[in-house]
C-alpha angles and dihedrals in degrees: 000000000000126000088247089070091067098046116102141175120269092208104106099168125071093205124232109258093174091054091049094051094046091045089055089054091047091053090056095049092043093049092050093048090045091062093046093052098046089048091047094045092055094041095046098033097235117153093192093051091042092050089047091054096045095049088045086061089063088045090056089050093048093048087051089052089053091054090047092051090051092049092045095048088052095043096051097035092115096043111120096212090076102082097196101022130270102283094111090065083074091048089049088052091051091049090048089050089053090055090052088052091054090053092048090053092050092049093046094051092046094051093042093051087047091053093043091065092038108041122184137189116283128206095221104184096053093040092053092049090055092044092050092052090048090052090053093048089049091052090050090052093048089053091050090051099045091094097226097334097304117138116233099194096088123096106263094214090071099050121100121260093248090065094055091120090070091064097096104144094182090055088044091054088052091046092052092050090054092047089050088055092048093048094052092044088056090047090050093050091049092047093048093048090047090052095047096046103035100020089241100154092169090067091073096062090034093059088047086060092047090050092050089055092050093048091048092051091052092048091052094057092047092048089052096049097042094040090054090054093047093049093043088237097152105107085125094061114122091245088069093059090047090055093052090047092050094051094044088052095050119126086230112071104246139156126203110238098174132013130178120180128179140161119259100167141358102313090344122118138185122216140193113197131180118194133185116220146143135245137035091273090067098090132152089246093056094053091040089056090049093052093044089077086078104082093199091066102087099168121032126183119181132190121191122200110195116218125217112257114240110253 
């Protein structure tokens, strides 16, 4: 058997062509609506509309970053410098998008508080029209980014293994940006209607503050999830317990002495496991074959330390 038999690819993620194409369309729609909302906010003197437009500009940039990440991951897929493939380029883009969201939330809150203490006249009819169009664009973008109708808001650690292909944190980041846009558009419409019907001018900046809190909350969750992957802080993932259970149930008595598990793709993990056992039948191939029944384990390295039999 030649050495070539044992060589294998370190590209553990198949990419997401549909998500890449849909995200590109979302960038175009978001950028166009961003220009319309910023212009409308200035022209009609609406803080809610202006805040929505400005934070949509960062979303357009973040969506562009998501497209760049998909492209870069595909372009460098065969680059040997990436030890475990290029998938984490997408995760890095998701993390960066979360940082953008934090900045957006801060800017929205600052501008809204400033306008709360210094209100000005708003042209409600025109502002409402622009906000409604903005919401429609956001809903179209959200539909494009739902990846076949699957929701990305759930915590990926609690989803079954057969749904691992949904765990695209780059797409989730883009989706959250669009949802943030949609939420602030809804809040802007509510505020503008309230101001028009009841003369409650304070609703416009107040909704900007509420929107900032909502965006910050989503950003926090995205930072946590993408940060865990980037820092390889996933030793509490279900697959770790499955590895322990498999080794403990082995027909050959063995004990795990060292274990490292980290993510290398959407729902794909690599692991390095060291076991202490006895007898010639306790080989790395034996334990590797046992662990290979777990499809989420894409790269398995086993070290066996033989114990001395008691005399």
